[in-house]
C-alpha positions as CSV (number, residue, x, y, z in Angstrom):
1,X,-3.2,21.2,-12.3
2,X,-2.3,17.4,-13.2
3,X,-1.8,14.7,-10.8
4,X,0.6,15.6,-8.0
5,X,4.1,14.1,-8.1
6,X,6.4,14.0,-5.2
7,X,9.9,14.5,-5.2
8,X,12.2,11.7,-5.8
9,X,13.3,10.4,-2.4
10,X,14.5,7.5,-0.7
11,X,11.9,4.4,-1.0
12,X,11.5,4.0,2.6
13,X,11.1,7.8,3.0
14,X,8.4,7.4,0.3
15,X,6.4,5.0,2.4
16,X,6.5,7.0,5.5
17,X,3.2,8.8,6.7
18,X,5.0,11.2,9.2
19,X,3.4,14.8,9.4
20,X,0.1,13.1,7.8
21,X,-3.4,13.2,9.2
22,X,-5.8,9.9,8.3
23,X,-9.3,9.3,9.2
24,X,-10.6,5.8,9.1
25,X,-14.3,5.0,9.1
26,X,-15.2,1.7,10.9
27,X,-11.6,2.3,12.3
28,X,-11.9,0.6,15.7
29,X,-12.3,-3.1,14.7
30,X,-11.8,-5.8,12.1
31,X,-9.9,-4.4,9.1
32,X,-10.3,-0.9,10.0
33,X,-8.6,-1.5,13.3
34,X,-5.6,-2.7,11.4
35,X,-5.7,0.0,9.1
36,X,-5.6,2.6,11.9
37,X,-2.8,0.7,13.5
38,X,-0.9,0.4,10.1
39,X,-1.1,4.2,9.3
40,X,-0.2,5.2,12.6
41,X,2.8,2.7,12.5
42,X,4.0,4.4,9.3
43,X,3.7,7.9,11.3
44,X,0.5,9.4,10.4
45,X,-1.7,10.9,13.1
46,X,-5.1,9.0,13.0
47,X,-8.8,9.9,13.7
48,X,-10.8,6.5,14.2
49,X,-14.3,7.1,13.3
50,X,-17.0,4.5,14.8
51,X,-20.5,4.1,15.0
52,X,-21.3,1.7,17.9
53,X,-18.1,0.3,19.2
54,X,-18.0,0.6,23.0
55,X,-14.0,0.8,23.0
56,X,-13.3,3.1,20.6
57,X,-11.6,5.5,23.0
58,X,-9.5,2.9,24.5
59,X,-8.3,2.0,21.0
60,X,-7.5,5.4,20.0
61,X,-5.4,5.8,23.4
62,X,-3.5,2.6,22.7
63,X,-2.9,3.3,19.0
64,X,-1.4,6.9,20.1
65,X,0.6,5.4,22.9
66,X,2.1,2.3,21.0
67,X,3.2,4.9,18.1
68,X,3.8,8.0,19.2
69,X,1.4,9.9,17.4
70,X,-2.2,11.7,17.9
71,X,-5.0,9.3,17.8
72,X,-8.7,10.2,18.7
73,X,-11.9,8.5,18.3
74,X,-15.0,10.4,16.6
75,X,-18.4,8.8,16.4
76,X,-20.5,9.1,13.3
77,X,-22.9,7.1,11.2
78,X,-21.8,6.9,7.8
79,X,-25.5,6.5,6.4
80,X,-25.8,10.1,7.6
81,X,-24.5,12.4,5.0
82,X,-24.3,15.5,7.2
83,X,-23.0,13.4,10.3
84,X,-20.0,12.1,8.5
85,X,-19.3,15.4,6.6
86,X,-19.5,17.2,10.0
87,X,-17.1,14.9,11.6
88,X,-14.5,15.0,8.7
89,X,-14.6,18.9,8.9
90,X,-14.3,18.7,12.6
91,X,-11.1,16.2,12.3
92,X,-9.7,18.5,9.7
93,X,-10.0,21.5,12.2
94,X,-8.9,19.4,15.2
95,X,-5.9,18.0,13.4
96,X,-4.9,21.4,11.2
97,X,-5.7,19.4,8.1
98,X,-6.8,15.9,6.5
99,X,-4.6,14.0,4.0
100,X,-6.1,10.6,4.1
101,X,-9.6,9.4,4.2
102,X,-10.2,5.6,4.2
103,X,-13.7,4.6,3.9
104,X,-13.8,1.3,5.5
105,X,-17.0,0.9,7.2
106,X,-19.2,-2.1,5.7
107,X,-21.7,-4.7,6.6
108,X,-22.4,-8.1,5.1
109,X,-25.4,-10.2,4.3
110,X,-26.4,-13.2,2.8
111,X,-29.9,-13.4,1.5
112,X,-31.3,-15.6,-1.6
113,X,-32.1,-13.0,-4.3
114,X,-35.7,-14.0,-4.4
115,X,-36.2,-13.3,-0.6
116,X,-34.4,-10.0,-0.2
117,X,-36.8,-7.2,1.3
118,X,-36.7,-3.6,0.4
119,X,-35.4,-2.9,3.7
120,X,-32.5,-5.5,3.7
121,X,-31.5,-4.0,0.1
122,X,-31.5,-0.7,1.2
123,X,-29.6,-1.1,4.6
124,X,-26.7,-2.8,2.8
125,X,-26.6,-0.1,0.1
126,X,-26.9,2.8,2.5
127,X,-24.0,1.4,4.6
128,X,-21.5,0.0,1.8
129,X,-22.1,2.2,-1.2
130,X,-24.3,5.4,0.1
131,X,-22.0,5.5,3.1
132,X,-18.8,5.2,1.4
133,X,-20.0,8.0,-1.3
134,X,-20.8,10.3,1.6
135,X,-17.4,9.9,3.1
136,X,-15.7,10.4,-0.1
137,X,-17.8,13.4,-1.0
138,X,-17.1,15.2,2.4
139,X,-13.5,14.1,2.1
140,X,-13.3,15.3,-1.6
141,X,-14.6,18.7,-0.5
142,X,-12.0,19.4,1.9
143,X,-9.2,18.0,-0.4
144,X,-10.5,20.3,-3.1
145,X,-10.2,23.5,-0.6
146,X,-6.7,22.1,0.5
147,X,-5.6,21.1,-3.0
148,X,-4.5,17.7,-2.0
149,X,-5.8,14.5,-0.5
150,X,-6.0,10.6,-0.6
151,X,-9.2,8.5,-0.4
152,X,-8.9,4.6,0.1
153,X,-12.0,2.5,-0.3
154,X,-12.3,-1.0,1.3
155,X,-14.4,-2.9,-1.4
156,X,-14.2,-6.8,-1.6
157,X,-12.9,-9.6,-3.6
158,X,-16.8,-9.9,-4.3
159,X,-16.8,-7.1,-6.3
160,X,-15.2,-8.9,-9.2
161,X,-16.9,-12.5,-8.8
162,X,-19.6,-14.3,-7.7
163,X,-18.9,-16.3,-4.2
164,X,-20.3,-19.4,-3.5
165,X,-22.0,-21.2,-1.7
166,X,-23.5,-18.3,0.1
167,X,-25.8,-16.1,-1.7
168,X,-25.0,-12.5,-1.3
169,X,-26.2,-10.5,-4.6
170,X,-26.8,-7.4,-2.7
171,X,-23.5,-7.3,-0.9
172,X,-21.4,-8.1,-4.1
173,X,-23.4,-5.3,-6.0
174,X,-22.6,-3.0,-3.3
175,X,-19.1,-3.7,-3.4
176,X,-18.8,-3.7,-7.2
177,X,-20.5,-0.3,-7.2
178,X,-17.8,0.7,-4.8
179,X,-15.1,-0.1,-7.2
180,X,-16.5,1.8,-10.1
181,X,-17.1,4.7,-7.8
182,X,-13.6,4.7,-7.1
183,X,-12.5,4.7,-10.9
184,X,-15.1,7.5,-11.6
185,X,-13.9,9.6,-8.6
186,X,-10.1,9.2,-9.7
187,X,-10.9,10.9,-12.9
188,X,-13.2,13.7,-11.6
189,X,-10.9,14.5,-8.9
190,X,-7.5,14.0,-10.3
191,X,-6.6,17.5,-9.9
192,X,-6.5,17.4,-6.1
193,X,-6.6,13.8,-4.8
194,X,-6.0,10.3,-5.6
195,X,-8.8,7.7,-5.3
196,X,-7.9,3.6,-4.9
197,X,-9.6,0.5,-3.6
198,X,-8.4,-2.5,-1.7
199,X,-10.5,-5.6,-2.2
200,X,-9.5,-8.2,0.5
201,X,-10.5,-11.7,0.1
202,X,-11.5,-13.9,3.0
203,X,-10.3,-12.3,6.2
204,X,-10.1,-13.7,9.6
205,X,-12.5,-11.3,11.3
206,X,-15.9,-11.4,13.7
207,X,-17.8,-11.0,10.3
208,X,-16.7,-14.1,9.0
209,X,-16.4,-16.3,12.1
210,X,-20.3,-16.5,12.2
211,X,-20.7,-18.4,9.1
212,X,-21.2,-22.3,8.9
213,X,-18.4,-24.6,9.0
214,X,-19.7,-26.0,5.7
215,X,-19.2,-22.9,4.1
216,X,-15.8,-22.3,5.6
217,X,-14.8,-25.6,4.3
218,X,-15.9,-24.7,0.9
219,X,-13.8,-21.6,0.8
220,X,-10.7,-23.4,1.9
221,X,-11.1,-25.8,-0.9
222,X,-11.2,-22.8,-3.3
223,X,-8.5,-20.7,-1.8
224,X,-4.9,-21.6,-3.4
225,X,-3.5,-20.0,-0.2
226,X,-5.2,-22.8,1.8
227,X,-5.9,-20.3,4.7
228,X,-7.7,-17.0,5.6
229,X,-6.0,-13.8,5.8
230,X,-5.2,-12.3,9.3
231,X,-6.5,-8.5,9.3
232,X,-2.7,-7.3,10.0
233,X,-1.8,-8.7,6.6
234,X,-3.6,-5.9,4.9
235,X,-2.2,-2.9,6.4
236,X,0.9,-2.7,4.3
237,X,-1.4,-2.1,1.3
238,X,-3.0,0.6,2.8
239,X,0.1,2.5,3.7
240,X,1.4,1.7,0.4
241,X,-1.9,3.4,-1.2
242,X,-1.5,6.3,1.4
243,X,1.8,7.1,0.8
244,X,3.9,8.9,-1.9
245,X,5.2,5.3,-2.8
246,X,2.1,4.8,-4.9
247,X,1.9,8.5,-6.2
248,X,1.2,7.5,-10.0
249,X,-1.5,5.0,-8.8
250,X,-5.3,6.1,-8.7
251,X,-8.2,4.5,-9.9
252,X,-6.9,1.2,-9.2
253,X,-8.4,-1.8,-7.4
254,X,-6.0,-3.8,-5.4
255,X,-7.2,-7.3,-4.8
256,X,-5.5,-9.3,-1.7
257,X,-7.1,-12.8,-1.7
258,X,-4.4,-15.4,-1.7
259,X,-4.9,-16.1,-5.5
260,X,-8.8,-17.0,-4.6
261,X,-10.1,-15.0,-7.7
262,X,-7.6,-16.5,-10.2
263,X,-8.5,-20.2,-10.5
């Protein structure tokens, strides 16, 4: 086989996800919530995978009701290889197949490199890199059996630059590893799935709101767009990568950062 090629179709139909099934880790809040909504708005049935959210069931019900699709919440810890594989297999069974997996779950930290402990290093890597790999591995096994599939990683603009004034060598390393992982898997698995990354810049989520005001002032001075990105502004990129509209795109890292990485 070679990279799958869809039929030529109306461009709006190419963006449609009607009849597709998507699973999103970290899908009940932040960027993941908007990805879940966006894929549902494009017609996909959606499985929202969460770890500790208290309202994931309500989120899934709201998405289903608003978009006339099937949406269910599933609990799994991405750090646990057996758990994430079991839940993805269950989703494929419950929905009849699995077309799209968005490995979005992640955590951030800001430690001076000389002060990072073994536990701090391992925790970031376990979630951001190991967890993304276990998610992709489980999805890849399903996709290989099916003969089709699509994996999208949520990386970060921090994968391609060094942020200031915060110190986040561990986080940046985990995200740059994720971009390379996507490139490697896109070649290894070209016969049965596409693999791409989205690398957001500064996004207005709870993860960002906890930072000192002086950091935020510094960032605004470095972003040509002169504002943060609202999470909903990312969902179109995920729909694009999940759809036939990007059928020849694999191994790519789509940077969405208001030109932050350009100056």
